[in-house]
N, C-alpha and C positions, 0 to 999 in steps of 0.2 A: 198361584205360579210362581217360579223362582226368576229373579230378573238378573241379568248380568249386564254390565257396560261394557259395550263393544270398544271404547277407546280410553285411555286416561293418559294423563300428562303428569309429569313431573319435572322439575329442574332446580339445578344447584348452580348457586354463583361461586366461583373460585377466584380468591383475590391475588393467589401467587405469593412472592417474597413481600417480606415487610420493607426490606431495604435492598435497594438496587432493582434494575430492569428484569422482569421474570423472564426467563427463556422457557416457551412452552414447549413440552415435549409430546405427548401422547394422553388420550383417555383409555383408560383400563375399565374393562367392565366384568364383574362376575355375574351371569344372570343366565336364568334357564328360560328358553323362550316357551317351554311348555310345548305339547303335541299341536297345539293349534293356536300358538300366538307368535307375534313378530314385534320386535322392539326397535324402533327408529330413532337414532341418536342424531341431534343437530347442536352444533354450538354457534355462539356468537360472541364477539371480543369489541370491546370499548375501552378507551381511555380510562373511564372512571365507572363506577358503578351506576351512577346517574346516568351516563350517557347510553349505558345498556340498552334501554327501552326503545330507543329509536335504532339500534343496531339492528341488522337482519341476520336472521339464523341461515346457518349453512350446512348441508347434510354432512355427516359423520361417516355414517355406515349404519348398516342393519343386522340385528342377529335375529334367526340364523341368516348368514350371509357368506360372500367372500369379497374381500378379505375378512377374516375373523379380527376380533380386537387384539392387542391394542390398536385404535386408530390414531395414525400421527397427525400432529397438529401443525399446519403452517401458517404462521400467526405473527405479526409483528411482536417484538419484544415489548413487555411491560403491559401496563393496563390490567382489566379483569377479563374473566372468562365465565360464560353461562354455558352450562350443558344441561340439553333438554332431551328427555327421554318420552317418547310417544308409544305407548303399549297399546297393540290392539290384537284381539282375538276373535277367530273366525267361527268358534262354538263355544258352548256353555262349559265344557271342561276344558284343561289343558292351558290355563292362562298363564301367561308370563310371571315370573317371580325375579325380581331384582334383588342379587344379594348385595353388590357392593359397585359404587362407581367411583372411580379415583382419577385425579389429573396427575401426571408427572410433569415436574419442571424442573429447573435448576436456577439456583440463585448466583450469580457471579460474585466472587468474594470481593474485598474491598481492595482498590488498586495498589 
């Protein structure tokens, strides 16, 4: 028999600006949820990468869903951001495919 994994998780940490306080904008996703797939996105934010582990994930959005991405971020400036994708399928065929996940941010220029 063929096995399929009903749920998978992927995450990525974005560190933002190398200089100055990152102003977080939105999470962009290019993905195909497939015929029977669902992609749930969550994010967590912390001052440092080390502090992320104790931060709590909050929901960003779901694909397919309303609203569609990009998902706006309302976060404090600075720090680092972790985006987590949870992929689930309800059938053996039509699994979700993630093409690209990106985070939009702006870096304030020097004073």
